[in-house]
C-alpha positions as CSV (number, residue, x, y, z in Angstrom):
1,K,-9.0,10.9,13.3
2,G,-9.6,13.9,11.1
3,D,-8.5,15.1,7.7
4,V,-5.0,13.8,7.0
5,V,-4.4,16.4,4.2
6,E,-5.2,19.3,6.6
7,E,-3.0,17.8,9.3
8,I,0.0,17.4,7.0
9,R,-0.5,21.0,5.8
10,R,-0.5,22.1,9.4
11,L,2.6,20.1,10.2
12,K,4.5,21.5,7.2
13,Q,3.9,25.0,8.5
14,E,5.6,24.3,11.9
15,P,9.3,25.2,12.3
16,G,11.7,22.4,12.6
17,K,12.5,19.2,10.8
18,S,11.0,18.1,7.5
19,L,8.3,15.4,7.1
20,L,9.5,12.2,5.5
21,Q,7.2,9.5,4.0
22,Y,8.7,6.2,3.0
23,G,7.2,3.8,0.5
24,V,4.2,4.0,-1.7
25,G,0.7,3.5,-0.4
26,E,-2.6,5.2,0.2
27,L,-0.9,8.0,2.3
28,T,1.6,8.7,-0.5
29,H,-1.1,8.9,-3.1
30,T,-3.2,11.2,-1.0
31,M,-0.2,13.5,-0.4
32,L,0.6,13.5,-4.2
33,K,-3.0,14.4,-5.2
34,A,-3.0,17.2,-2.6
35,G,0.3,18.6,-3.8
36,L,2.0,18.0,-0.5
37,V,5.1,16.2,-1.8
38,D,8.1,18.6,-2.2
39,E,10.7,16.2,-3.4
40,F,11.4,12.5,-4.1
41,R,14.4,10.5,-3.0
42,I,14.7,7.4,-5.2
43,L,17.0,4.6,-4.1
44,V,18.5,2.0,-6.4
45,Y,19.7,-1.2,-4.7
46,P,22.6,-3.0,-6.3
47,F,21.1,-6.5,-6.3
48,T,18.4,-8.3,-8.2
49,F,15.4,-10.1,-7.0
50,G,11.7,-10.7,-7.8
51,E,9.8,-12.8,-10.3
52,G,9.3,-12.7,-14.0
53,P,12.0,-12.6,-16.7
54,Y,15.4,-12.4,-15.0
55,I,18.2,-10.7,-17.0
56,F,21.0,-12.5,-15.1
57,E,19.2,-15.9,-14.7
58,H,21.9,-18.1,-16.2
59,M,24.9,-16.1,-15.0
60,G,24.6,-16.6,-11.3
61,V,24.6,-12.8,-10.7
62,N,22.5,-11.2,-8.0
63,T,24.7,-8.4,-6.6
64,L,26.3,-5.6,-8.5
65,K,29.2,-3.2,-7.9
66,L,28.8,0.4,-8.9
67,L,31.6,1.5,-11.2
68,E,30.4,4.9,-12.4
69,N,27.4,7.2,-12.4
70,K,26.5,10.1,-14.6
71,T,23.6,12.6,-14.2
72,F,22.4,14.3,-17.4
73,S,20.8,17.8,-17.6
74,S,17.4,16.1,-18.1
75,G,17.7,14.5,-14.7
76,T,18.3,11.0,-16.1
77,V,20.9,9.1,-14.2
78,A,23.1,6.4,-15.9
79,L,24.4,3.8,-13.5
80,H,27.3,1.6,-14.7
81,Y,27.6,-1.7,-12.7
82,Q,29.6,-4.9,-12.9
83,P,28.7,-8.3,-11.4
84,S,30.3,-8.7,-8.0
């Protein structure tokens, strides 16, 4: 119980390891609004899933092999895959 924002601020001041928050939910939104997120790590998984329009629907493709990646000065990342 207590104020989660104040507790996270307190924990961030302690020496030692970094805090890590996985996923997106109420805690993540609270941390973002309070300016408590220092960095993001975004993962791209090389397979397809889900509902809605499916780009590979008639090709039998659901896993991909990474061939090349390029990071631009803007922070954009281009990922070049082939069906595997």
